[in-house]
KEZALO-61192 format. One record per atom (N, C-alpha, C): x, z, y; residue in three letters. Coordinates in steps of 0.02 Angstrom, whole numbers, padded with zeros to 5 digits, always signed. Layout:
<pts>
XZYALA;...
</pts>
This chain:
<pts>
+04129+06262+04763MET;+04202+06261+04756MET;+04234+06316+04798MET;+04291+06341+04776GLY;+04322+06397+04812GLY;+04363+06375+04871GLY;+04372+06420+04918GLU;+04416+06408+04976GLU;+04487+06428+04957GLU;+04537+06411+04998PRO;+04606+06430+04981PRO;+04612+06505+04971PRO;+04644+06523+04915GLY;+04656+06593+04900GLY;+04596+06629+04870GLY;+04540+06594+04862SER;+04481+06627+04837SER;+04478+06622+04761SER;+04432+06658+04730THR;+04421+06653+04659THR;+04360+06609+04646THR;+04358+06580+04587HIS;+04303+06536+04569HIS;+04256+06573+04522HIS;+04195+06546+04514ASP;+04151+06575+04464ASP;+04174+06553+04395ASP;+04143+06582+04341LEU;+04167+06569+04274LEU;+04161+06496+04254LEU;+04106+06463+04274ASP;+04099+06393+04257ASP;+04153+06351+04290ASP;+04170+06366+04353SER;+04222+06330+04388SER;+04290+06341+04356SER;+04303+06404+04336ASP;+04367+06419+04304ASP;+04375+06381+04239ASP;+04321+06376+04199GLU;+04324+06340+04136GLU;+04337+06266+04148GLU;+04305+06238+04200GLU;+04315+06168+04217GLU;+04387+06154+04239GLU;+04416+06200+04277LEU;+04484+06191+04301LEU;+04534+06193+04243LEU;+04519+06232+04191MET;+04565+06238+04134MET;+04569+06172+04096MET;+04515+06132+04096THR;+04513+06071+04056THR;+04521+06008+04098THR;+04518+06013+04163ASN;+04520+05955+04207ASN;+04591+05946+04232ASN;+04626+05893+04208ASP;+04694+05881+04230ASP;+04696+05821+04277ASP;+04648+05818+04323SER;+04645+05765+04372SER;+04682+05785+04435SER;+04700+05734+04474VAL;+04727+05746+04541VAL;+04675+05723+04591VAL;+04681+05747+04653VAL;+04634+05731+04706VAL;+04663+05675+04749VAL;+04627+05620+04754LEU;+04649+05565+04796LEU;+04633+05578+04869LEU;+04670+05545+04913ALA;+04659+05553+04985ALA;+04654+05485+05019ALA;+04615+05482+05072ASP;+04612+05421+05111ASP;+04668+05421+05163ASP;+04672+05369+05203ALA;+04727+05361+05250ALA;+04729+05417+05302ALA;+04672+05449+05314ASP;+04669+05504+05362ASP;+04680+05572+05330ASP;+04697+05573+05265GLY;+04711+05636+05231GLY;+04650+05674+05208GLY;+04594+05638+05199ARG;+04533+05670+05175ARG;+04524+05656+05101ARG;+04502+05706+05062PRO;+04489+05693+04991PRO;+04438+05637+04982PRO;+04451+05592+04934CYS;+04405+05535+04925CYS;+04394+05518+04852CYS;+04409+05563+04807GLY;+04398+05549+04737GLY;+04450+05582+04693GLY;+04451+05564+04629THR;+04498+05593+04582THR;+04529+05538+04539THR;+04584+05555+04506ALA;+04616+05510+04458ALA;+04651+05552+04406ALA;+04661+05525+04347ASP;+04697+05560+04294ASP;+04769+05571+04315ASP;+04794+05632+04305ARG;+04861+05649+04328ARG;+04915+05606+04293ARG;+04907+05595+04228GLU;+04958+05557+04193GLU;+04959+05483+04213GLU;+04900+05457+04232GLY;+04897+05386+04247GLY;+04903+05368+04320GLY;+04903+05417+04365VAL;+04901+05402+04436VAL;+04967+05376+04464VAL;+05023+05396+04433HIS;+05089+05375+04458HIS;+05110+05310+04424HIS;+05120+05259+04465GLY;+05141+05195+04439GLY;+05175+05154+04493GLY;+05168+05088+04488LEU;+05200+05043+04536LEU;+05161+05039+04602LEU;+05099+05063+04601ASP;+05057+05062+04662ASP;+05017+05127+04665ASP;+05051+05183+04668THR;+05020+05249+04666THR;+04978+05261+04728THR;+04915+05280+04719PRO;+04873+05295+04777PRO;+04893+05361+04809PRO;+04879+05369+04873LEU;+04892+05431+04908LEU;+04851+05487+04875LEU;+04883+05544+04862HIS;+04848+05599+04830HIS;+04880+05665+04852HIS;+04846+05720+04835PHE;+04869+05787+04856PHE;+04916+05816+04804PHE;+04967+05851+04829ALA;+05016+05884+04786ALA;+05042+05945+04824ALA;+05096+05975+04799PHE;+05131+06029+04835PHE;+05202+06032+04810PHE;+05247+06059+04850SER;+05314+06078+04829SER;+05323+06152+04840SER;+05363+06184+04797CYS;+05376+06255+04805CYS;+05451+06268+04800CYS;+05476+06309+04846HIS;+05545+06333+04846HIS;+05544+06406+04824HIS;+05574+06422+04768LEU;+05580+06491+04747LEU;+05644+06521+04776LEU;+05638+06578+04808VAL;+05695+06611+04839VAL;+05698+06682+04812VAL;+05756+06702+04785ASP;+05761+06767+04753ASP;+05779+06822+04803ASP;+05790+06883+04777ALA;+05804+06940+04820ALA;+05870+06933+04857ALA;+05915+06891+04832ASP;+05978+06877+04865ASP;+05974+06817+04912ASP;+05912+06794+04923ASN;+05899+06737+04967ASN;+05935+06673+04944ASN;+05936+06664+04878ARG;+05960+06602+04848ARG;+05899+06560+04827ARG;+05905+06495+04833ILE;+05852+06451+04813ILE;+05863+06427+04741ILE;+05810+06422+04703LEU;+05814+06395+04635LEU;+05810+06319+04639LEU;+05863+06286+04617MET;+05864+06213+04612MET;+05856+06194+04539MET;+05814+06144+04526THR;+05802+06122+04458THR;+05819+06049+04450THR;+05843+06032+04391ARG;+05857+05962+04374ARG;+05800+05937+04330ARG;+05767+05884+04351ARG;+05709+05859+04315ARG;+05729+05835+04245ARG;+05685+05850+04197ALA;+05699+05831+04127ALA;+05711+05756+04122ALA;+05754+05737+04075LEU;+05771+05666+04067LEU;+05712+05626+04040LEU;+05661+05661+04013SER;+05602+05627+03988SER;+05549+05615+04042SER;+05560+05640+04103LYS;+05512+05630+04156LYS;+05505+05556+04173LYS;+05444+05535+04189ARG;+05432+05464+04203ARG;+05464+05442+04268ARG;+05464+05485+04318SER;+05494+05467+04382SER;+05551+05515+04398SER;+05603+05488+04428TRP;+05663+05526+04447TRP;+05689+05571+04391TRP;+05697+05545+04330PRO;+05725+05586+04277PRO;+05796+05608+04293PRO;+05812+05670+04278GLY;+05880+05695+04287GLY;+05900+05709+04358GLY;+05854+05705+04406VAL;+05870+05715+04476VAL;+05862+05789+04495VAL;+05910+05815+04533TRP;+05905+05883+04558TRP;+05855+05886+04616TRP;+05815+05939+04617THR;+05763+05945+04668THR;+05747+06019+04681THR;+05695+06030+04721ASN;+05673+06099+04734ASN;+05645+06130+04670ASN;+05626+06193+04674SER;+05611+06232+04614SER;+05558+06201+04570SER;+05501+06183+04599PHE;+05450+06147+04560PHE;+05399+06117+04607PHE;+05361+06069+04580CYS;+05308+06035+04616CYS;+05247+06031+04571CYS;+05190+06011+04600GLY;+05131+06003+04559GLY;+05073+05974+04598GLY;+05015+05972+04566HIS;+04955+05943+04595HIS;+04896+05991+04588HIS;+04863+06008+04642PRO;+04801+06047+04636PRO;+04748+06005+04601PRO;+04710+06036+04558ARG;+04654+06003+04526ARG;+04594+06002+04573ARG;+04544+05961+04559PRO;+04484+05961+04601PRO;+04453+06030+04606PRO;+04441+06054+04668GLY;+04412+06119+04679GLY;+04459+06178+04674GLY;+04523+06166+04660GLU;+04572+06219+04652GLU;+04609+06232+04717GLU;+04613+06295+04738ALA;+04653+06313+04796ALA;+04727+06297+04782ALA;+04762+06274+04833VAL;+04831+06254+04823VAL;+04874+06313+04800VAL;+04862+06372+04826VAL;+04900+06431+04806VAL;+04889+06445+04731VAL;+04828+06435+04707ASP;+04814+06445+04636ASP;+04854+06394+04595ASP;+04860+06333+04620ALA;+04899+06282+04585ALA;+04973+06301+04583ALA;+04999+06331+04636VAL;+05068+06354+04637VAL;+05080+06404+04581VAL;+05035+06453+04574HIS;+05042+06502+04520HIS;+05038+06468+04452HIS;+04992+06421+04444ARG;+04983+06388+04379ARG;+05045+06348+04360ARG;+05073+06311+04407TYR;+05132+06271+04391TYR;+05195+06314+04381TYR;+05199+06371+04416ALA;+05256+06416+04404ALA;+05258+06438+04331ALA;+05199+06454+04304GLN;+05196+06472+04233GLN;+05209+06412+04188GLN;+05181+06356+04206ARG;+05185+06295+04164ARG;+05256+06268+04160ARG;+05292+06267+04216GLU;+05357+06235+04218GLU;+05415+06284+04209GLU;+05407+06345+04236LEU;+05463+06393+04237LEU;+05450+06456+04195LEU;+05389+06465+04171GLY;+05373+06522+04128GLY;+05372+06588+04164GLY;+05360+06587+04230ILE;+05358+06649+04269ILE;+05298+06648+04316ILE;+05285+06707+04345ASP;+05237+06710+04399ASP;+05276+06711+04465ASP;+05239+06704+04519VAL;+05270+06706+04585VAL;+05231+06753+04631VAL;+05264+06776+04683ASP;+05233+06823+04730ASP;+05251+06800+04801ASP;+05215+06827+04850ASP;+05229+06813+04920ASP;+05231+06738+04934ASP;+05179+06703+04912VAL;+05175+06630+04921VAL;+05155+06614+04992VAL;+05197+06576+05027ARG;+05184+06561+05098ARG;+05198+06487+05112ARG;+05159+06458+05156CYS;+05167+06388+05173CYS;+05216+06381+05232CYS;+05265+06336+05224ILE;+05315+06327+05276ILE;+05315+06257+05306ILE;+05287+06209+05271LEU;+05278+06141+05298LEU;+05208+06117+05280LEU;+05158+06138+05318PRO;+05089+06122+05298PRO;+05072+06048+05303PRO;+05108+06009+05343ASP;+05090+05939+05354ASP;+05138+05890+05322ASP;+05178+05914+05274PHE;+05227+05869+05242PHE;+05192+05815+05202PHE;+05217+05753+05209ARG;+05188+05695+05176ARG;+05245+05646+05165ARG;+05246+05612+05109TYR;+05300+05565+05096TYR;+05279+05511+05047TYR;+05316+05457+05047ARG;+05310+05404+04998ARG;+05380+05383+04979ARG;+05394+05378+04914ALA;+05461+05360+04891ALA;+05454+05320+04826ALA;+05504+05277+04815VAL;+05504+05234+04755VAL;+05569+05245+04718VAL;+05565+05260+04652ASP;+05626+05272+04615ASP;+05654+05206+04588ASP;+05711+05210+04552ALA;+05746+05150+04530ALA;+05706+05107+04483ALA;+05659+05137+04447SER;+05617+05099+04400SER;+05556+05069+04433SER;+05544+05085+04497GLY;+05487+05060+04533GLY;+05428+05107+04536GLY;+05432+05166+04503ILE;+05378+05214+04505ILE;+05373+05244+04576ILE;+05312+05248+04602VAL;+05300+05270+04670VAL;+05272+05341+04671VAL;+05299+05382+04716GLU;+05268+05446+04734GLU;+05237+05436+04803GLU;+05175+05456+04811ASN;+05139+05445+04874ASN;+05093+05505+04885ASN;+05118+05555+04921GLU;+05084+05620+04919GLU;+05077+05654+04988GLU;+05021+05687+04997ILE;+05013+05739+05047ILE;+05034+05803+05012ILE;+05090+05831+05034CYS;+05126+05880+04992CYS;+05150+05940+05033CYS;+05106+05986+05051PRO;+05128+06046+05087PRO;+05182+06083+05048PRO;+05228+06113+05085VAL;+05285+06147+05054VAL;+05277+06222+05061VAL;+05288+06257+05004TYR;+05280+06329+05001TYR;+05347+06362+04984TYR;+05354+06424+05003VAL;+05409+06466+04980VAL;+05377+06526+04944VAL;+05411+06550+04891ALA;+05384+06606+04853ALA;+05441+06644+04821ALA;+05425+06705+04800ARG;+05473+06747+04764ARG;+05458+06745+04690ARG;+05510+06739+04647PRO;+05499+06739+04575PRO;+05484+06809+04549PRO;+05443+06812+04498VAL;+05427+06875+04465VAL;+05444+06867+04391VAL;+05494+06904+04368GLY;+05514+06900+04298GLY;+05572+06852+04287GLY;+05589+06843+04223SER;+05645+06800+04204SER;+05621+06729+04191SER;+05662+06682+04210LEU;+05645+06611+04201LEU;+05645+06592+04127LEU;+05595+06553+04107LYS;+05591+06523+04041LYS;+05567+06451+04050LYS;+05610+06408+04077PRO;+05589+06340+04095PRO;+05566+06300+04035PRO;+05516+06258+04045SER;+05493+06211+03994SER;+05543+06154+03989SER;+05568+06138+03929PRO;+05616+06083+03923PRO;+05585+06015+03939PRO;+05519+06011+03937ASP;+05486+05948+03956ASP;+05486+05937+04031ASP;+05501+05990+04069GLU;+05500+05986+04141GLU;+05569+05994+04172GLU;+05609+06038+04144VAL;+05673+06058+04176VAL;+05730+06049+04127VAL;+05780+06008+04146ALA;+05839+05998+04105ALA;+05891+06053+04118ALA;+05899+06072+04181GLU;+05947+06123+04201GLU;+05920+06157+04264GLU;+05947+06216+04278TYR;+05929+06249+04341TYR;+05988+06290+04366TYR;+05987+06305+04431ALA;+06041+06345+04461ALA;+06014+06380+04522ALA;+06034+06443+04531TRP;+06020+06480+04593TRP;+06078+06465+04640TRP;+06062+06442+04700ALA;+06114+06419+04746ALA;+06103+06449+04815ALA;+06158+06458+04852GLU;+06154+06482+04920GLU;+06119+06430+04964GLU;+06072+06452+05003VAL;+06032+06405+05044VAL;+06076+06362+05090VAL;+06124+06391+05127PRO;+06165+06348+05170PRO;+06203+06294+05131PRO;+06225+06310+05070ASP;+06260+06260+05030ASP;+06213+06203+05010ASP;+06152+06221+04991VAL;+06104+06170+04972VAL;+06086+06126+05031VAL;+06076+06157+05089TRP;+06058+06119+05149TRP;+06115+06072+05168TRP;+06177+06095+05163ASP;+06234+06052+05179ASP;+06237+05993+05131ASP;+06226+06005+05066LEU;+06226+05951+05017LEU;+06172+05900+05032LEU;+06111+05925+05044ALA;+06054+05880+05054ALA;+06060+05839+05118ALA;+06091+05868+05170LEU;+06099+05832+05233LEU;+06157+05783+05231LEU;+06211+05801+05196ARG;+06270+05758+05194ARG;+06263+05703+05142ARG;+06233+05721+05084THR;+06227+05673+05029THR;+06155+05675+05003THR;+06108+05648+05040PRO;+06038+05652+05020PRO;+06023+05617+04954PRO;+06065+05569+04934TRP;+06055+05534+04871TRP;+06067+05580+04811TRP;+06096+05639+04822ALA;+06110+05685+04767ALA;+06050+05727+04747ALA;+05996+05724+04786VAL;+05936+05763+04771VAL;+05875+05716+04776VAL;+05818+05742+04757SER;+05757+05701+04761SER;+05742+05682+04833SER;+05711+05625+04844PRO;+05696+05604+04913PRO;+05649+05651+04949PRO;+05602+05681+04912TRP;+05556+05727+04946TRP;+05592+05790+04968TRP;+05639+05815+04927PHE;+05675+05875+04947PHE;+05721+05860+05006PHE;+05754+05803+05005ALA;+05797+05785+05062ALA;+05756+05781+05126ALA;+05695+05753+05122ASP;+05652+05751+05182ASP;+05632+05821+05204ASP;+05617+05864+05156GLN;+05598+05933+05173GLN;+05654+05969+05209GLN;+05715+05961+05185VAL;+05773+05993+05216VAL;+05781+05969+05288VAL;+05771+05905+05299ARG;+05777+05878+05367ARG;+05724+05907+05414ARG;+05667+05926+05387GLN;+05613+05952+05429GLN;+05614+06028+05437GLN;+05652+06063+05395LEU;+05656+06136+05400LEU;+05719+06155+05438LEU;+05713+06197+05489PRO;+05772+06214+05530PRO;+05820+06259+05492PRO;+05884+06248+05501GLY;+05935+06292+05473GLY;+05963+06337+05528GLY;+06006+06385+05511PRO;+06032+06398+05444PRO;+05986+06444+05403PRO;+05930+06466+05431ASP;+05884+06511+05396ASP;+05816+06479+05394ASP;+05806+06428+05351PRO;+05743+06390+05352PRO;+05683+06432+05333PRO;+05693+06485+05296TYR;+05636+06525+05274TYR;+05619+06582+05322TYR;+05659+06590+05375GLY;+05644+06641+05425GLY;+05583+06623+05467GLY;+05561+06559+05465ILE;+05504+06538+05505ILE;+05438+06553+05472ILE;+05439+06579+05410VAL;+05377+06590+05373VAL;+05334+06642+05406VAL;+05272+06627+05415ASP;+05223+06673+05443ASP;+05177+06695+05387ASP;+05176+06760+05374ALA;+05135+06787+05319ALA;+05062+06771+05327ALA;+05039+06760+05388ALA;+04969+06746+05399ALA;+04951+06674+05379ALA;+05003+06631+05372ASP;+04990+06561+05354ASP;+05008+06550+05282ASP;+04967+06576+05237ALA;+04983+06575+05166ALA;+04949+06519+05128ALA;+04913+06476+05162THR;+04879+06422+05127THR;+04883+06358+05168THR;+04874+06303+05135HIS;+04874+06239+05169HIS;+04806+06227+05200HIS;+04803+06199+05260PRO;+04739+06192+05294PRO;+04692+06142+05261PRO;+04719+06095+05222ILE;+04677+06047+05188ILE;+04665+06071+05117ILE;+04603+06081+05099ILE;+04587+06101+05030ILE;+04585+06039+04987ILE;+04624+06040+04933ALA;+04624+05982+04888ALA;+04560+05983+04846ALA;+04507+05957+04875ARG;+04442+05956+04842ARG;+04416+05885+04842ARG;+04397+05861+04784ALA;+04374+05793+04780ALA;+04299+05788+04793ALA;+04279+05731+04819SER;+04208+05717+04825SER;+04181+05695+04758SER;+04117+05700+04749ASN;+04086+05680+04686ASN;+04072+05605+04682ASN;+04086+05572+04737SER;+04072+05500+04739SER;+04129+05461+04708SER;
</pts>
């Protein structure tokens, strides 16, 4: 299996293309197995690996997206640019690139980790649970957005201080994970803390074979 930021051999690449599993984690944050991505989120969601990404453009505006109304959890809620799940054996940065194409129809550049230890559990109004080890990344968009309607109902580029003020004053107006991220990132320039040398999450989302 590859390390963060590395490339895989051809057999591994083919497996990653067809494997839509998520990596489960034990209470200490160690990989402990896999589960089907579509079936893992429910009323008793096990802890698993994920990521959040904040896209910031050349004008230092953040892309905010409104989750599609067809989404199983938090439909119609405004949140950060996009989120996703690394597949077994997939470097988290590779998953960021994959989901940028899948959800927003673009590539990303300058992918950097800003909250490597972010973890949360939240329950939406229908009882669906999110329970994730979810490092937070910031990245630059490459190209024009072409959001998937199955993922994104609306989107807006917004000034970072305005978004931070909204999330801190009225956290119910955004997703619970984004509100928690805002509370943990220092303002008024939360992305100024990014260290180019820290471009990957220290925990590789790799499942055991057991």
